[in-house]
C-alpha positions as CSV (number, residue, x, y, z in Angstrom):
1,M,9.6,196.5,66.1
2,M,9.8,200.4,64.2
3,A,9.7,201.2,60.2
4,T,13.1,202.5,61.0
5,E,14.6,199.3,62.9
6,L,14.5,197.7,59.4
7,S,17.3,197.5,57.4
8,K,16.8,199.8,53.6
9,D,16.5,196.1,51.9
10,Q,13.8,195.1,54.8
11,L,11.8,198.1,54.6
12,E,11.6,198.0,50.6
13,S,10.3,194.4,50.7
14,V,7.4,195.0,53.3
15,R,6.8,197.8,51.2
16,E,6.5,195.5,48.0
17,S,3.9,193.3,50.2
18,Y,2.0,196.3,51.6
19,F,1.1,197.6,48.1
20,N,0.4,193.5,47.0
21,I,-2.2,193.7,50.3
22,L,-3.3,197.3,48.9
23,A,-4.4,195.5,45.4
24,L,-6.3,193.1,46.7
25,F,-7.8,194.8,48.9
26,L,-8.4,197.7,45.8
27,E,-10.0,194.8,43.9
28,Q,-13.3,194.2,45.7
29,E,-16.3,196.3,45.0
30,K,-16.2,197.7,48.4
31,I,-13.6,198.0,51.7
32,D,-14.9,198.1,55.3
33,S,-13.4,201.4,56.2
34,R,-11.8,199.5,59.1
35,Y,-9.6,198.0,56.5
36,I,-9.2,201.4,55.2
37,R,-8.0,202.9,58.5
38,C,-5.7,200.0,58.8
39,L,-4.2,200.0,55.3
40,L,-3.7,204.0,55.7
41,K,-1.9,203.2,58.9
42,W,0.6,200.3,57.9
43,A,1.4,203.4,54.6
44,V,2.0,205.9,57.3
45,Q,4.3,203.5,59.6
46,L,5.9,202.5,56.9
47,R,6.7,206.2,55.6
48,L,4.6,206.1,52.9
49,N,4.6,209.1,50.4
50,P,3.6,209.7,46.2
51,D,7.1,209.7,45.8
52,D,7.1,205.8,46.8
53,L,4.8,205.4,44.1
54,S,6.4,207.3,41.7
55,K,10.3,205.8,42.4
56,S,8.2,202.2,42.4
57,S,6.6,203.3,38.9
58,K,3.6,202.5,40.8
59,D,-0.2,203.5,40.0
60,I,-2.1,203.2,42.1
61,S,-5.1,202.6,39.7
62,T,-3.2,200.0,38.5
63,L,-2.1,198.3,41.0
64,S,-3.1,194.3,40.8
65,F,-2.7,191.5,43.7
66,S,-0.2,188.5,42.7
67,V,0.5,185.9,44.4
68,D,3.0,184.5,41.9
69,K,5.6,187.5,42.4
70,V,5.2,187.2,46.3
71,D,6.9,184.3,47.9
72,K,4.4,183.6,50.7
73,L,7.0,182.4,54.0
74,E,8.2,186.3,53.1
75,A,4.6,187.5,52.7
76,V,3.2,186.5,56.0
77,Y,7.1,187.3,57.2
78,H,6.0,190.6,56.2
79,L,2.7,190.7,57.4
80,V,3.7,189.9,60.9
81,H,6.3,193.3,60.7
82,M,3.5,195.7,59.7
83,I,1.0,194.2,62.6
84,Y,4.4,194.9,64.7
85,L,5.6,198.6,63.5
86,D,3.6,200.2,66.3
87,R,3.9,197.6,68.8
88,V,0.0,197.1,69.3
89,V,-1.7,194.2,67.8
90,E,-4.9,195.7,66.7
91,D,-8.2,193.1,65.7
92,V,-8.8,194.6,62.6
93,E,-5.0,194.0,61.7
94,L,-5.0,190.6,62.3
95,E,-7.7,190.6,60.2
96,V,-6.6,192.5,57.4
97,A,-4.0,189.7,57.6
98,T,-5.9,187.1,57.1
99,I,-8.1,187.9,54.4
100,Y,-4.3,188.4,52.7
101,A,-2.8,185.4,53.9
102,Q,-5.7,182.8,52.8
103,R,-5.7,184.3,49.3
104,L,-2.3,183.5,49.4
105,G,-3.1,180.1,49.8
106,F,-2.6,179.3,53.4
107,Q,-5.7,177.2,54.8
108,P,-7.4,179.4,57.7
109,S,-7.3,177.4,60.2
110,V,-3.3,177.6,60.0
111,V,-3.7,181.4,59.5
112,S,-6.1,181.8,62.3
113,E,-3.6,179.7,64.6
114,L,-0.6,182.0,63.3
115,F,-2.2,184.8,64.1
116,T,-3.2,183.3,67.2
117,A,0.0,183.5,68.5
118,I,1.4,186.8,67.6
119,A,-1.1,188.4,68.7
120,T,-0.9,186.8,72.1
121,S,2.5,186.9,72.1
122,D,4.7,189.7,74.4
123,A,4.2,192.4,72.4
124,Q,7.2,193.9,73.6
125,N,9.6,191.3,73.7
126,A,8.2,191.7,69.2
127,G,12.2,192.8,68.5
128,E,13.8,191.1,70.6
129,R,12.9,187.2,69.5
130,D,13.2,186.3,66.2
131,V,10.0,186.2,64.3
132,R,11.4,185.2,61.5
133,E,12.3,182.2,62.9
134,E,8.9,181.4,64.8
135,V,7.3,182.2,61.0
136,I,9.2,179.2,59.2
137,E,8.6,177.0,62.7
138,F,4.9,177.7,62.7
139,L,4.5,176.9,59.2
140,K,7.1,174.1,59.0
141,L,4.7,172.4,61.6
142,H,1.4,173.5,59.5
143,K,3.4,172.5,56.0
144,D,0.7,170.3,55.2
145,K,-2.1,172.7,55.9
146,I,-0.8,175.2,53.3
């Protein structure tokens, strides 16, 4: 699932979630360099550039994490998209995604199970299956833990 495989609306939606993830990490006093590399990798894969920040009226120094503006289901779905952008699931991507999902209010056990399932699934078939439906079904099964 490459950024070019997303529709324009899907790409913009995933980018908005990316900015929310970025804001979460920028609020931290210290950011692990592994997380910075992961966030930069996703930015490159989403083909973000300085113009994207100005077009979306974003100022990186004023970004702030928000749960209110982000639908939790969509946010988790976008995390899955970002993890699969290069069809390779890296441990650090799962760590970044887990931190973000927990800040969205998901219990650690649910987050761990969801991303373990993602990590162990066949990445080559990720584009062929309906990842959105898988996320929805998973969250339905665990709705009492969200």
